[in-house]
DSSP file (Angstrom, degrees, kcal/mol; ACC not computed):
  #  RESIDUE AA STRUCTURE BP1 BP2  ACC     N-H-->O    O-->H-N    N-H-->O    O-->H-N    TCO  KAPPA ALPHA  PHI   PSI    X-CA   Y-CA   Z-CA
    1    1 A M              0   0    0      0, 0.0     2,-0.2     0, 0.0     0, 0.0   0.000 360.0 360.0 360.0 126.5    0.0    0.0    0.0
    2    2 A T        -     0   0    0      1,-0.1     2,-0.2     0, 0.0     0, 0.0  -0.616 360.0-103.9 -94.9 154.7    1.5    3.3   -1.0
    3    3 A R        -     0   0    0     -2,-0.2     2,-0.5     1,-0.1    -1,-0.1  -0.520  30.2-124.1 -76.6 139.0    1.2    6.6    0.8
    4    4 A T        -     0   0    0     -2,-0.2     2,-0.1     4,-0.0    -1,-0.1  -0.732  29.1-143.7 -83.7 124.6   -1.3    9.2   -0.5
    5    5 A T     >  -     0   0    0     -2,-0.5     4,-1.8     1,-0.1     5,-0.1  -0.434  19.7-114.9 -88.1 163.7    0.5   12.4   -1.1
    6    6 A T  H  > S+     0   0    0      1,-0.2     4,-2.6     2,-0.2     5,-0.2   0.871 116.2  56.6 -63.9 -37.5   -0.9   15.9   -0.6
    7    7 A S  H  > S+     0   0    0      1,-0.2     4,-2.2     2,-0.2    -1,-0.2   0.865 105.2  51.6 -65.4 -34.4   -0.7   16.6   -4.3
    8    8 A Q  H  > S+     0   0    0      2,-0.2     4,-2.1     1,-0.2    -1,-0.2   0.912 110.8  47.9 -66.7 -41.5   -2.8   13.6   -5.0
    9    9 A I  H  X S+     0   0    0     -4,-1.8     4,-2.3     1,-0.2    -2,-0.2   0.918 112.6  48.8 -64.2 -43.4   -5.5   14.7   -2.6
   10   10 A L  H  X S+     0   0    0     -4,-2.6     4,-2.5     1,-0.2    -1,-0.2   0.888 109.4  52.6 -64.1 -38.5   -5.4   18.2   -4.0
   11   11 A M  H  X S+     0   0    0     -4,-2.2     4,-2.6     2,-0.2    -1,-0.2   0.911 109.8  48.3 -63.5 -42.5   -5.8   16.9   -7.5
   12   12 A I  H  X S+     0   0    0     -4,-2.1     4,-2.4     2,-0.2    -1,-0.2   0.904 111.6  50.4 -63.3 -41.1   -8.8   14.8   -6.5
   13   13 A A  H  X S+     0   0    0     -4,-2.3     4,-2.4     2,-0.2    -2,-0.2   0.912 112.0  47.0 -63.4 -42.5  -10.3   17.9   -4.9
   14   14 A V  H  X S+     0   0    0     -4,-2.5     4,-2.5     2,-0.2    -2,-0.2   0.921 113.4  47.7 -66.3 -44.1   -9.8   20.0   -8.0
   15   15 A L  H  X S+     0   0    0     -4,-2.6     4,-2.2     2,-0.2    -2,-0.2   0.886 112.9  49.1 -64.8 -38.4  -11.2   17.4  -10.3
   16   16 A T  H  X S+     0   0    0     -4,-2.4     4,-2.5     2,-0.2    -2,-0.2   0.919 112.2  47.9 -66.7 -43.5  -14.2   16.9   -8.1
   17   17 A A  H  X S+     0   0    0     -4,-2.4     4,-2.5     2,-0.2    -2,-0.2   0.911 112.4  49.4 -63.0 -42.2  -14.9   20.7   -7.9
   18   18 A A  H  X S+     0   0    0     -4,-2.5     4,-2.5     2,-0.2    -2,-0.2   0.897 111.4  49.4 -64.9 -39.7  -14.5   21.0  -11.6
   19   19 A G  H  X S+     0   0    0     -4,-2.2     4,-2.4     2,-0.2    -2,-0.2   0.910 112.2  47.6 -64.7 -42.4  -16.9   18.1  -12.2
   20   20 A G  H  X S+     0   0    0     -4,-2.5     4,-2.3     2,-0.2    -2,-0.2   0.901 112.5  49.2 -64.5 -41.2  -19.5   19.6   -9.8
   21   21 A W  H  X S+     0   0    0     -4,-2.5     4,-2.5     2,-0.2    -2,-0.2   0.925 111.8  49.0 -63.8 -44.1  -19.1   23.0  -11.4
   22   22 A G  H  X S+     0   0    0     -4,-2.5     4,-2.3     1,-0.2    -2,-0.2   0.900 111.3  49.4 -62.7 -41.1  -19.6   21.5  -14.9
   23   23 A L  H  X S+     0   0    0     -4,-2.4     4,-2.4     2,-0.2    -1,-0.2   0.898 110.9  50.0 -64.6 -40.7  -22.7   19.5  -13.7
   24   24 A Q  H  X S+     0   0    0     -4,-2.3     4,-2.5     2,-0.2    -2,-0.2   0.914 110.5  49.5 -64.5 -42.2  -24.2   22.7  -12.3
   25   25 A R  H  X S+     0   0    0     -4,-2.5     4,-2.2     2,-0.2    -2,-0.2   0.906 111.0  50.8 -61.3 -41.9  -23.5   24.6  -15.5
   26   26 A L  H  X S+     0   0    0     -4,-2.3     4,-1.2     1,-0.2    -2,-0.2   0.919 112.0  46.2 -62.8 -44.3  -25.2   21.8  -17.5
   27   27 A L  H  <>S+     0   0    0     -4,-2.4     5,-2.8     1,-0.2     3,-0.3   0.898 111.7  51.1 -66.7 -40.1  -28.2   21.8  -15.2
   28   28 A L  H ><5S+     0   0    0     -4,-2.5     3,-1.3     1,-0.2    -1,-0.2   0.878 106.0  55.8 -64.7 -36.9  -28.5   25.6  -15.3
   29   29 A R  H 3<5S+     0   0    0     -4,-2.2    -1,-0.2     1,-0.3    -2,-0.2   0.814 107.6  49.8 -63.7 -29.5  -28.4   25.5  -19.1
   30   30 A Q  T 3<5S-     0   0    0     -4,-1.2    -1,-0.3    -3,-0.3    -2,-0.2   0.422 123.8-105.5 -89.3   1.5  -31.3   23.1  -19.1
   31   31 A G  T < 5S+     0   0    0     -3,-1.3     2,-0.7     1,-0.3    -3,-0.2   0.614  76.6 135.0  88.2  13.0  -33.3   25.4  -16.8
   32   32 A I      < -     0   0    0     -5,-2.8     2,-0.5    -6,-0.2    -1,-0.3  -0.864  38.4-160.4 -98.8 116.8  -32.9   23.3  -13.6
   33   33 A H        -     0   0    0     -2,-0.7    -9,-0.0    -3,-0.1    -5,-0.0  -0.859   8.5-142.1-102.0 125.8  -32.0   25.4  -10.6
   34   34 A M        -     0   0    0     -2,-0.5     2,-0.1   -10,-0.1   -10,-0.0  -0.604  24.9-111.1 -82.4 142.9  -30.4   23.7   -7.6
   35   35 A P        -     0   0    0      0, 0.0     2,-0.1     0, 0.0    -1,-0.1  -0.395  36.9-101.8 -71.1 153.0  -31.4   24.9   -4.2
   36   36 A H        -     0   0    0      1,-0.1     2,-0.3    -2,-0.1     0, 0.0  -0.436  37.5-109.9 -72.3 147.5  -28.8   26.8   -2.1
   37   37 A A        -     0   0    0     -2,-0.1     2,-0.2     1,-0.1    -1,-0.1  -0.600  30.4-115.8 -79.6 137.7  -27.1   24.8    0.7
   38   38 A N     >  -     0   0    0     -2,-0.3     4,-1.9     1,-0.1     3,-0.4  -0.505  19.0-129.2 -70.2 139.4  -28.0   25.8    4.2
   39   39 A L  H  > S+     0   0    0      1,-0.2     4,-2.5     2,-0.2     5,-0.2   0.867 108.5  56.0 -60.4 -37.6  -25.0   27.2    6.1
   40   40 A A  H  > S+     0   0    0      1,-0.2     4,-2.3     2,-0.2    -1,-0.2   0.865 106.5  50.9 -63.6 -35.4  -25.5   24.8    9.0
   41   41 A T  H  > S+     0   0    0     -3,-0.4     4,-2.2     2,-0.2    -1,-0.2   0.912 110.0  49.0 -67.3 -42.9  -25.4   21.8    6.6
   42   42 A V  H  X S+     0   0    0     -4,-1.9     4,-2.1     2,-0.2    -2,-0.2   0.921 112.7  47.6 -63.0 -44.3  -22.1   23.0    5.2
   43   43 A I  H  X S+     0   0    0     -4,-2.5     4,-2.5     1,-0.2    -2,-0.2   0.906 110.8  51.8 -63.9 -41.9  -20.6   23.5    8.6
   44   44 A A  H  X S+     0   0    0     -4,-2.3     4,-2.5     1,-0.2    -1,-0.2   0.892 109.6  49.5 -62.9 -39.6  -21.8   20.1    9.7
   45   45 A L  H  X S+     0   0    0     -4,-2.2     4,-2.3     2,-0.2    -1,-0.2   0.890 111.1  49.1 -66.3 -39.6  -20.2   18.4    6.7
   46   46 A I  H  X S+     0   0    0     -4,-2.1     4,-2.1     2,-0.2    -2,-0.2   0.918 112.7  47.6 -66.1 -42.8  -16.9   20.2    7.3
   47   47 A V  H  X S+     0   0    0     -4,-2.5     4,-2.4     2,-0.2    -2,-0.2   0.917 112.0  50.2 -63.6 -43.3  -16.9   19.2   11.0
   48   48 A A  H  X S+     0   0    0     -4,-2.5     4,-2.4     1,-0.2    -2,-0.2   0.908 109.9  50.4 -62.4 -41.8  -17.7   15.6   10.0
   49   49 A A  H  X S+     0   0    0     -4,-2.3     4,-2.2     1,-0.2    -1,-0.2   0.901 111.0  49.6 -63.2 -40.3  -14.9   15.5    7.5
   50   50 A G  H  X S+     0   0    0     -4,-2.1     4,-2.5     2,-0.2    -2,-0.2   0.911 111.4  48.0 -64.5 -42.8  -12.5   16.8   10.1
   51   51 A L  H  X S+     0   0    0     -4,-2.4     4,-2.6     2,-0.2    -2,-0.2   0.889 111.7  49.7 -66.5 -38.9  -13.5   14.2   12.7
   52   52 A I  H  X S+     0   0    0     -4,-2.4     4,-2.2     2,-0.2    -1,-0.2   0.911 112.0  48.6 -66.0 -41.3  -13.3   11.4   10.2
   53   53 A T  H  X S+     0   0    0     -4,-2.2     4,-2.0     2,-0.2    -2,-0.2   0.930 112.2  48.5 -62.9 -45.6   -9.8   12.6    9.2
   54   54 A W  H  X S+     0   0    0     -4,-2.5     4,-2.0     1,-0.2    -2,-0.2   0.915 111.4  50.2 -61.0 -43.9   -8.7   12.8   12.8
   55   55 A G  H  X S+     0   0    0     -4,-2.6     4,-2.2     1,-0.2    -1,-0.2   0.888 109.2  51.9 -62.5 -39.0  -10.0    9.4   13.6
   56   56 A G  H  X S+     0   0    0     -4,-2.2     4,-2.4     1,-0.2    -1,-0.2   0.873 107.9  51.5 -65.2 -37.4   -8.2    7.9   10.6
   57   57 A L  H  X S+     0   0    0     -4,-2.0     4,-2.3     2,-0.2    -1,-0.2   0.881 109.2  50.7 -67.0 -37.4   -4.9    9.4   11.7
   58   58 A V  H  X S+     0   0    0     -4,-2.0     4,-2.1     2,-0.2    -2,-0.2   0.926 112.0  47.0 -64.6 -44.7   -5.4    7.9   15.2
   59   59 A V  H  X S+     0   0    0     -4,-2.2     4,-2.7     2,-0.2    -2,-0.2   0.910 111.6  51.0 -64.3 -42.1   -6.1    4.5   13.7
   60   60 A R  H  X S+     0   0    0     -4,-2.4     4,-1.8     1,-0.2    -1,-0.2   0.918 110.0  49.5 -61.7 -43.2   -3.0    4.8   11.4
   61   61 A A  H  <>S+     0   0    0     -4,-2.3     5,-2.6     1,-0.2     6,-0.8   0.898 111.8  49.3 -63.1 -39.8   -0.8    5.7   14.3
   62   62 A Y  H ><5S+     0   0    0     -4,-2.1     3,-1.3     4,-0.2    -2,-0.2   0.926 110.5  49.4 -64.2 -45.2   -2.1    2.8   16.3
   63   63 A L  H 3<5S+     0   0    0     -4,-2.7    -1,-0.2     1,-0.3    -2,-0.2   0.812 109.7  52.0 -66.2 -28.9   -1.5    0.4   13.4
   64   64 A N  T 3<5S-     0   0    0     -4,-1.8    -1,-0.3    -5,-0.2    -2,-0.2   0.470 116.2-116.5 -84.2  -1.8    2.0    1.7   12.9
   65   65 A G  T < 5S+     0   0    0     -3,-1.3    -3,-0.2    -4,-0.3    -2,-0.1   0.669  84.2 116.7  78.1  17.7    2.7    1.1   16.6
   66   66 A K      < +     0   0    0     -5,-2.6     2,-0.4    -6,-0.2    -4,-0.2   0.506  69.2  50.7 -95.5  -4.7    3.2    4.8   17.4
   67   67 A K  S    S-     0   0    0     -6,-0.8    -2,-0.2    -5,-0.2    -1,-0.1  -0.997  80.2-127.3-137.1 134.3    0.3    5.1   19.8
   68   68 A A        -     0   0    0     -2,-0.4     2,-0.2     1,-0.1    -6,-0.1  -0.423  37.2 -96.5 -76.2 153.2   -0.6    3.0   22.7
   69   69 A K              0   0    0      1,-0.1    -1,-0.1    -2,-0.1     0, 0.0  -0.479 360.0 360.0 -67.2 135.3   -4.1    1.5   23.0
   70   70 A A              0   0    0     -2,-0.2    -1,-0.1    -3,-0.1    -2,-0.0   0.467 360.0 360.0 -79.3 360.0   -6.3    3.6   25.2
C-alpha cells in the first residue's frame, strides 16, 4: 500500500470541484436550478470530514505502533 501524497489529494479535490461546477452549469443551461445549501449543513459536513480525518490518523498511528491502546 502506497502513501497518498498531498498533491494527489489536491488533484482529486480540484477534479471533483470542476466536475461539480460542470454539472451545475449543465443543469442551469437546461433550466434546472439547484437549491442553495444551508450554512448549518455546510458547517456540519466540514466538521464531520475533520472528525473522520482525525479518527483515521489515530487508527493509522495505532496500526504503525506509534500510539498505545487507550
